[in-house]
N, C-alpha and C positions, 0 to 999 in steps of 0.2 A: 787400496781403499777398504775402509771398514764400513760395514752397514750395521745399523742398529736393528736388532731383531728383538721385539718385545717378548718378555717371558710369557709363558702360558698363563701364569697367574694374572698378569696385567690384562691379557686378552679376555680372560674369563670375567674380570671386573667390568670391562666395556660391554660384553654381551649381557651380563646381568643388569647393568644400568639401562641398556636399550629395552630389555624385556620389562623392567620396572616402569620405564617411561610409557611404553605402550599400554600396559595394564592400568596405570594411573590415568591416562587419557580416556580409556574406555570407562573407567569408574566415574570420572568427572562428567563425561557426556551423559551417562545414565542418571547421575545425580541432577544435572541441569534439566534433563527432559521433563521430569515430573513437576518441579515448581515453576519453570519458566516456559518451556515450549508447549507443554500440554494445555495449560490455561489459555495460551494464545490461540491454539487450534480450536478450543471450545468456544472462545469469544468470537472467532471468525464464523463458526457454525451458527452461533446465536444471531450474529449480524445478518447473515444470509437468510436465516429464518424470518427475522423481522422484515427484511426487504421483500421476501416472497409473500408475507402476510399483509404488506402495505402499511405497516406501523411506522409513523413518522414522529420523531421527537420534537422537531422544530420546523416551521414553515416560514419562508421569507419571500418577499416580493422580488428581490434582486440579490445577486451574489455580493454586492457591496454592503448589504445590511449585516452580514456576519463574517466577512472575510478579513478579520483582524488577526494579526500574528499571535497575540497573547491568548485569544479565545480558541485557536485551532491547533496549537502545538500540544505536545504530550502533557496531559494533565489540565489542559485548557477547558473552558466551559463546554465546547462542542466536540471535544476529542472523543471518538467512539460513538457519537450520537448520529442518528439518522436525520438528515436535513433535506429539505426540499426548497428549491429556489429557481428563479428564471434567469436567463441570460441569452447571449447571442453566441451561436456555434461558430467557432473560429478555426478549429483544427480537428481532423480525424486521422488517426494513425495507429501504429502498433505500440503496445506498452513495453517499456524496457526498464522496469524498475528492479531494485534489488530485493523486492519482497516475493520473488518467485512468480511473478505474474506475466512473464514473457509470453507473447502470443495472444494475449487479450487485446481488445481494442481500447483505444484511449481517445477521449474527446476533450478538447479545451473549450471552455466557456468564458466569455468576457462579460463584464458588467454592461448593461444597457445604459445605465445612468452615468457611470464614470468608467468608460472603456479603457482608458490608459492606465488605470490604477488597480482595479480589482479583477481577478480571474480565478478560475478553478480548473484543475486537471482531474478527470474522472475516468477510472478504469471500469469498463462495462461488465455487467454481470452476465448478460445473455445474448449479446449481439456481437457479431464479428465486424471487421472494418467494412467489408463490402456491403453488408446489410445496413449499416449506419449510412454509408455514402449513397445507397439506393433510396433510402427513406428521408434523408435530411440533406439540406444544402448549406454551405457556409453562409452565414448571415441570417439563418433562420432563428426566430425566437423560440426557445425550447425551455421545458421544465426538466430539471435534473433532480433525482432523488438518490441519495447515496450516503455512505457511512464516512464521516470525517476521519481521516487517518493521519493528518499532520499538516504542516505548512512548510513549504520550501519555495520561496519566491511567490507562491500563490497557494491557495487551499488545495489539498490533495484529498480526493475521495475515492473509495473503492466500492465494488458491488453496485455500481450505478445503474439506474434505469433512466431512459430518456423518452420524452414524448413532446409532440408539438404543443405549442402554447399560442393562444389567440392574442 
């Protein structure tokens, strides 16, 4: 039996190629950091600042008044805006999103006017799951204030604050 043994020159090409690949990945990640990732981090800090100062861009009576697909997707009318609305609390749990928010509490709010059609998922800014469950019950009418971050079957908000509503 004969075995193929690559020559030293062939092996050095493979090692050089691997080194070149690693270096180019490092350069690409550094290049992407400044125009893509860094502005997103700055935008998140601005959103949290607006929420802490109580600045609201749009106020609605019910989630059904603004929960339209075209208005809440990337580049939509409400994308990245701070909105405030009322709804009925339907779910409290842990956030499991791909945006790095694992461990935060998540509340789901349904429309009072059209409960089968409009809803919103809100990741909380300053309350954990136990605190939300201790202060609110399912079915309570609540006011949510948060930053619209997209639409996936329903409106998604982040950095939310929750309060009782009359």
